[in-house]
N, C-alpha and C positions, 0 to 999 in steps of 0.2 A: 462434499460440502455438508456442513451441518450448522445449525444456529446455536452458538455457544457450545457447551459441552453436550447437551442433549437437546433434541428438537423434535417436535411432533408436526412441524410445519410441512405441509404437502407441497410437492413440486407443482408449479404452474407456469405456463409460458404465454406471453402476449406478443404476437408477431405483427401487430398492426403498426404501420409506419406512423411516425409523428406528423402532425399537421404542419404545413409550412406557414409559420407565423413569425412576426418580428421577435428577435431574441436579443438580449444584451450582448454586446460585443465580447465581453469577458467570457461568457458562457460558450459562445460559438467558437472562439479561437482556442479556448481550453479543451473543448471537446475534440478539436482537430489535432490536439497534441502539440501545439506550438509551445505551450508553457502552462504552468499552473495558473489558476484564476488569480491568485495573489500576485504572481509575477506580472501578469498582464495588467493588473490594476496599477502596478508600479510603472509599467511602460506608459500608461495614461498620465500618471502624475508627472512623469519626466518629459511629456510632450512628444513621445516617439511614435505615437499612432495618429494617423490622419484618416478621415473619411470624407471623400469628395473634396479633398484639398483643405479641409478644416481640421484643426486639432480636436481630438476626441475629448469629450467631457464624461465624467462618471455617469452611468445609467443610460448611455446611448444605446438604442436598439437598431440593429442592422435591418435594412429593407432591401428587397430584391433590386439589384442593379447598383447598389452602393459600391464605390471603389475604396478599398482599404489599403493603406500603405503603412508598412513598418520600417522605420528608418529610411524612408524614401523608396522602399522596394514594394512593388505591388503584390498583395496577397490574394490568391484566388479562394476567397473564403466560402463561396457558395457550396463547394464540394463538401465542406465540413458539416453542413446542415443535413447531409445525407449519409455521413459516415457512421457506420455501425460500430457499436462498442465491442472491443475485444479485451479480454482479461486472461492472463496466464499466471499460473503458479510455478515459479522457478525454484529449483532446489539448489540454493547457493552453498558452495563448499567454503571451508575456511581458506583464507589466502586471497580471495577475490574481494575487490572493493566495489561499492555501489556508486559508480561514477562513470561518465562517458569517456574521460581521458584521465590518466594518472601520470603526473610529472615524474614519479619514481619508477614508472615502467611496470607496475604490478598488474596482474590480470584484472580486467574489468568485466563486470556483469553484462554490460550492454553489448559486448562483442559476441555473446553466446546466444542472443535472442533471435527469433525468426524475423524476417523482413516484413515491413508493413508497406502496403501500396501507397499510403499517404500518412502524414503526421509522424509521430515518434512515440516510443514507449516512455511512460512516466512511472517511476517507482513509487509505490505506496509506502512511504517511510524508508528507513535504511536498516541494514545490519552491519555491524562493525566487522573488520577484517577477520577477527577471531571467532565470529559467530556464524553458524551455518543454518541451513534450513529454509523455511518458507519465505519467499519474497514475492509479493503481488506486484504485477506490472500491468498497466492498461494504456490504451490510446485515448482514453476519455479523461481529460483534465478535471472536469467537474466531479466525476466519480472519485478520482484520486483525492481531490481536495476534501470531499466529504468524509472519505474513509480515514483521513488523517486529522480531521478537525477535533479538537479536544472535547467539544460539546457532545460528540457521538459516543465517547467513552468505549471504544472498541476493545473487546477482550483480546489480549495477546498471550498466547500460551506457549511456554517454553519447556523443553526437557533439559534438565540440568544435572550434571554429574558433580557431586560434592566430595571433596577430600576433607575429612574431619568429622568429629562427632556432631550430631544434630539432635539434641534433646528436645523434648516436647516444649520446654520453656522457650527455647530459641524460636521454634515455629510460632508459638503464641506471640512472641515479641515482633516477629517479622509481619504477622498479620495485623497486629495492633498498630504498627508504624514505628519507624526509627528516623532520627534526624540526620539527614545527609547535608553535604556542603551547599546544596541548592534547594534545601527545604525538606520537609517531612515526606516520607514515602512508605508504601506498604505493599504487600502481596494481597490480592483479593482472594487467592486460594493457594494452598500448598497441599500436595498429595504425594505421599511416598509411593514410588513406582517399583523399584527393584534394587537388588544389590546386597552384599554382605561385607563385613569388615570395614576398612577405612573408606572405600568408595561406594557411594549410594546414589541412585538416581531419584530425582524428584520432578514432578510437574508443577509449575507455578503459573499463575495468571496475574498480569498487570493490565491496567486500563489507561496507561499513559506512555508516551514514547520518549521520555527523557534519555539522554545519552548514557549508555552502559548501565541502565537502571537495575537490571536483574543482577548483574555482577556486583554492583556496588552495595546492593541490599545484603547479599550473602556475605560479602567481604566485611561489612560492618560488624558481623558477628564472629569474625576471626577464623572463618573457614575459607577454603579455596575452591573456586569454580574451575574444574579441570576440563569441562566440555559444556558447551551451550548451543542448543539448537531450537529454533522456533518451529513449532509444529502446527500452529493455528493462528489465524488473524480474523477475528469476527466469525462469520459463517464459513470461511474458507479454510480447508485443512490440507496438509501436505500428503498426497497419496503415497502409500508405502512402496509402490512399484516405480516411482519416479526417482531415478538415481541422481547422484550429484551432477550438476551442470545440465540436468534434464529439465523439461518443463511439461506442464499439462495445460491445455486450453479449456477454459470453462465452456460448458455447453449452454444452450439457450435457457434451460430450466435453472441452472446454477447462476447464470447472469441475472435472471429475473429476481432470484432470491437475494443476491448481493445488492442489487439496486433498490429493492424494497427495503432492505436492512438500513440503508442510509436515506430513504425517502425520495428516491428518484423514480420518476415514471418509467415504465418499460418502453422499449422501442424495438424496431426490427433489429435482428441480430445478424452478425456475420457468421456464416457457417465456418466453424473452426477447422482449420487444416494446416498442419497435422494436429491431432488432439493431444498427442503425447510424444515425448522423445526421451 
């Protein structure tokens, strides 16, 4: 783990448990991995959530003993108030899709993940089927929501193999910005990495998660992206020794740094096991 490209931030861990205080229903259920906070807010708007037999209104705080129902089914939400956060870095290969079920029968990321005692894994953003590399997943919906929120402007770093000439003028244009079909976009950083001849590797950084943004930026300049791999998401980096379809579980220090990065208080952490596969 590092904070952006270079970091002098020291590791620190806070293992104190959170106090048991009333919390907004969106936050509690998202932390339990039922869905993202935004999706839970949509459930509220649609009248699908009841507390003590009454439809939930925005801003409701859960109290000890409250009975929560989703679509008429009782949710044992109390256990979520004690659920410790887990985050894994998964090395996604090309050919896999970031979904729980694929109607076309393609391999899905979620079938490769370790089992959780409660809740479910939530992906922090997506990678398209032809993009490999780092995919963050967590059982904490609030953490996932903050990591994806545009206001945080999380650095996403990619290693890109380019087929075609890349003069200095092209790099300057890509950093200044180009007009795409969904608005202007740019690379926050571009660094030559390696390669000779027609194929060269670059590392690029973007701060937004628009669909296929890295490919579209390069292709706007008439060059071809022959390989694309994400290597960093905010302070989380892809360990070199984690092979494709393998994963790495963040330790307590790394979890604390990730949560501090998005402004979440630390909590007691689940001892990761296994750490790596």
